N, C-alpha and C positions, 0 to 999 in steps of 0.2 A: 605614210611618212618617209623621208630622206634616212638611206643609211649612213652610219657613219662610217668610217676605213679602220679597216682593222691593219695591223702596222703585219706585213708580213710574218714576221716570227711569232704575232700574236693567233694569227691563221694559221699556222702550221701548228700550233699548240692544240688547237683546236681540233684541225682535222686530225693530229694524233690521238687525241682522247677518244674520238667518234671510234676511229680505227680499233684502237684498243677496246673498247669497249662492245665493240661490233663482234672481236675474237671472241669476248668472252661468253656475252648472253645471245649474240642472235641478233636476226633485226626487229624481230615482232617485241623481245624485253627492252628493246634499248628504247628507253626515255630520253625528252629534251632535258627533263630534271636531272637525270643520273649526267648526261651528258655537261650538264654546267655544273655539276656539283665536283665532276673529276675535273674538267676544263676554270673549277675556281672563276665561274661566268655565269651570269644571268640569264634566267629563261627568259627571259623580252631580247637580249642581246641575241640571242641566236635565231630567234623568231625574224627579229629586225635585218638581222643579217642575211638568213638564210629561209626565210618565211615558210619551211617546212622541215621534218623529219627524214622522207624521201631525198628534199634539194640539197641537205645538208650533208647526208651519208655519201649520192654519188658525186657531191664534188670533192668531197673527202676521199674518195676512190680516187679522182681525176687528179688532185691535187700530188697523189701517190705516184701520176705515172704524166710527169710533167712536159718529156717529148713527144711530140706528134711523129707520127708515122710520115707524114708529108713534109718533114722538118732533113729526113734521111738522105743522101744521096751521093753514092757511092760510086756508081756509074754501071753495078749491073742488079740484076733483079735477084741472084743468090748474097750477091755481098750488100744488100740493101735489108733482105730480110736476118743477116745473120749478123749485121749491125744492131738493127732492133731486139736479136736473143738479147745480144751482151748490155744493153742498158738496163737488164735487171739480175743483180744476181742470185742462185739459185734460193737463200734462205727468201728472200721477199716473192720468188716467183711460188713459193710453196704457200704464205702468208695470203698472197695476192688469190691463189686460184681457191685458198678454203674458205676466205672470204667469198667469192664467187659463189662457190658452190651452194653456200649458205643463203646469201641473195636469192638463187634461184630458184630457192622453194618458196620465198616469201614474196617473190612477185605473183604465185598464183592467189594469193587471198590480200595482194596490195596494189591494183590497178595503179594509183600514182607511183609507184616505188618503181613498177614497171616505164611508164611512161618517163620518171625523171630519168632511169637507165637510158633508156633509148635516142633522149633527147640530149643527155648531156655525156657519156659516156661512148655509147653504141655510136650514135651516127657520125661524131664525131672521128671516132677511130675506122669506121669503115671511110670514110671522106678520105682521112690519111692514105687510107692501104688503095684508094681508089686513086689518088694522085700519083703513090707509087707505082702501081699496075701500069698506069697512062703514061709514065716516062716509060719504062718496058718497055712499051709499044713501040713507043714513038723512036726507042735506040734500034727497034727490031727484033727484039730478043722474043717477042711474044709477037703472034699474030692476033688483029683485031678482032676476028672470027673467033677463037679460042673459046670453045663452047667451057671450060672450066675455071674462065673467068670469075662469072658471074658467083663461083662457089667458092671461092678464096677464104673470105669470111666464115664462111661453114665450115670450113677444113679446119681454120684455126682453132676457131670454136672445138672443135671437136676433136683437136690432139690436149686440149684441156681437160674436155671430160673424160673422154676415155681412157687415158692415163691411171687416172684415180680408180675406172671403175674394171676396165682389165686385168690392173697388175698391181692393183692397189699399194699404188707407188705413184709419188708427189711427180706433181711435173719438172724437167731441171733442165738447163741449158744444154745440155748432151743430149740428152733425148728429142728437146726440137729441133735442133740443129741438122738430128739426123733425121727427124720428120721432113725438115723443109726439103733438104736434099733427096730423100728416096721416097716422099709420096708427094710435095707439092710441087715441087718444080717439075719431076716427070709427067704429074698429069697435067701441069700448062707447057707441057714440050719443051721444055729448057732444057 
């Protein structure tokens, strides 16, 4: 069946309802019925547009992050990292971190959620990050054989996960900016 196109405003409303519910009840308790009720929509519309709960949830998260890392080009790797960090305020960063922590537990019991996260959120981010790093190599900022290059995604994910675990504090721009300058750039030889 062909999808009918929702207006961008309506799509944003639906995504906001999904993210609100996700924050309130978690992934496992989130239902398409609850999303439909919250968004004043029909469940059939949700399935017609997104096909499944994992796809709807991940696309809602993706919608919340409209700028691709590949689009950021300040002329330096440090500038690119800091520009990427400045795209999200501390409040939104804390919400996103909480949602991702919740989803990291849910993926263990929901292989289709893990697949949707990888395809729709993680792979595009890693691709954008690869583009950003390749430009730094092309500019001569990074050596192409730099062993730490393949671990940049791991370092970024680690920063988000570790702050809460180690310090019981939410990730914020100041922490991430310091992390980039103190950990990531030195590890990359910049």
